[in-house]
C-alpha positions, 0 to 999 in steps of 0.5 A, spaced: 500 500 500 505 504 501 509 503 495 502 504 491 501 511 494 508 513 493 508 511 486 501 515 485 505 521 489 511 521 484 506 520 478 502 526 480 508 530 481 511 528 474 504 530 471 504 537 475 511 539 473 509 537 466 503 541 466 507 547 468 513 546 463 510 544 457 508 551 455 515 553 456 518 548 452 513 550 446 515 557 447 522 555 447 521 551 440 517 557 437 523 561 438 528 557 434 523 555 429 525 557 422 518 559 420 512 561 423 510 554 424 513 550 430 518 545 428 521 540 432 527 538 428 533 540 431 537 540 424 532 546 422 532 550 428 535 557 427 536 563 432 534 569 427 528 571 431 533 573 437 537 578 432 530 582 432 531 583 439 536 588 438 532 593 434 529 599 438 522 597 438 524 591 443 531 593 446 528 600 449 522 597 452 527 592 455 532 597 458 526 601 461 523 595 464 530 593 467 531 600 470 524 601 473 525 594 476 531 596 479 529 603 482 523 599 485 527 594 488 532 599 491 526 603 494 522 597 496 527 594 499 529 601 503 522 603 505 520 595 507 526 595 511 525 602 515 517 600 516 519 593 518 524 596 523 519 600 526 513 595 526 516 588 527 523 590 531 521 596 535 514 595 535 512 602 535 505 604 538 499 601 534 504 596 530 499 591 528 494 596 525 500 599 521 502 593 519 495 591 517 495 598 513 501 597 509 500 590 507 492 592 505 494 593 498 494 586 497 487 585 498 486 590 492 486 587 485 491 590 481 487 593 475 483 597 481 489 600 483 491 602 476 485 605 475 485 609 482 492 611 481 490 614 474 484 617 477 488 620 483 494 623 478 489 626 473 484 629 479 490 632 483 493 635 477 499 630 477 497 627 470 504 629 468 507 624 472 504 618 468 510 614 465 516 612 469 515 616 475 507 614 475 510 607 474 515 607 480 510 609 485 505 604 482 510 598 482 512 600 489 505 600 492 504 593 489 511 590 491 512 594 498 507 589 502 511 583 499 518 586 501 515 588 508 512 581 510 519 578 508 523 583 512 518 583 518 518 575 518 526 575 519 526 581 524 520 577 528 525 571 529 531 576 530 534 574 537 535 581 540 540 578 545 545 579 540 543 587 539 543 587 547 550 584 547 552 589 542 550 595 546 553 593 552 560 592 548 559 600 546 556 599 539 552 605 536 545 604 534 547 604 526 553 600 528 548 594 531 544 595 525 549 594 520 554 589 523 548 585 527 541 586 524 542 586 517 547 580 516 542 576 520 536 578 516 539 579 509 536 573 507 529 576 508 531 582 505 533 579 499 527 575 498 523 581 498 527 584 493 527 578 489 519 578 489 519 586 488 524 585 482 520 580 478 513 583 480 515 590 477 519 587 471 513 582 469 507 587 471 502 588 466 495 590 470 498 596 473 503 598 467 498 598 462 494 604 465 501 608 466 505 608 460 505 613 455 507 613 448 514 612 447 515 609 454 512 603 454 515 597 458 517 590 455 510 586 457 506 592 455 510 592 448 509 584 447 501 585 449 501 591 443 505 586 438 500 580 439 494 585 437 497 585 430 501 579 429 503 572 432 510 570 430 516 567 433 519 574 435 514 574 441 517 567 443 524 569 442 522 575 447 519 571 452 525 566 452 530 572 453 525 575 458 525 568 462 533 567 461 534 574 464 529 573 470 532 566 472 539 570 472 537 575 476 534 570 481 541 567 481 544 573 482 540 575 488 540 568 491 548 569 490 548 575 494 543 574 499 541 567 500 534 568 500 532 561 499 534 560 506 528 564 508 524 560 504 526 554 507 526 557 514 534 556 515 539 561 516 545 563 512 
């Protein structure tokens, strides 16, 4: 009976992984297909569609998405750390209510947040902020709750006796944060920043309301291109984006070791 259950579990796991991976494999095959029809003959595969990605219509949105994601990641990490330090570490008065307010954007659909931000900017006279400034603001609203939760979780588990030891040894507050707190919560900080980078780079529901002509992100450019044609260039764009995201994740993991936060360990 145990062997049967084990086999059923392994089979279910294989089917789930296949269900997730097969669409990605189809996109990968389409990106190297010599024609608009997907072929699975390796001798006929080509990388000609990837050369089209160097054109400005794809390269400019890609660079904008990278710049936007980098700015949002840095600001979300900074604001998330400051908020978590006050709410989770120092436990300021009303910290539970403040935490609930800071993570409340998670309960609002992204498309609703996008419409709300556009209406706010237009009604308050800040319509000129549409574009990169509006995108940065909107993406921070989207990513900050994730970053805050990750950092707060690491701070809740922080042993404050280490901070007390540093205080007894004469370390200032800034020194204790830099040399004691930050190294210990680094996995939580970088796990939150990784989520922020991925969410910002791939976002569509918020960005679609805030981009302006000549300043669109890569996901919005892909959506606009799909309205008029469906060709292997789109597959090449998605494969290149996937490779970039995976590289960014590996870099964040190398620097911050965020997988230890996910698995509940320490680095």
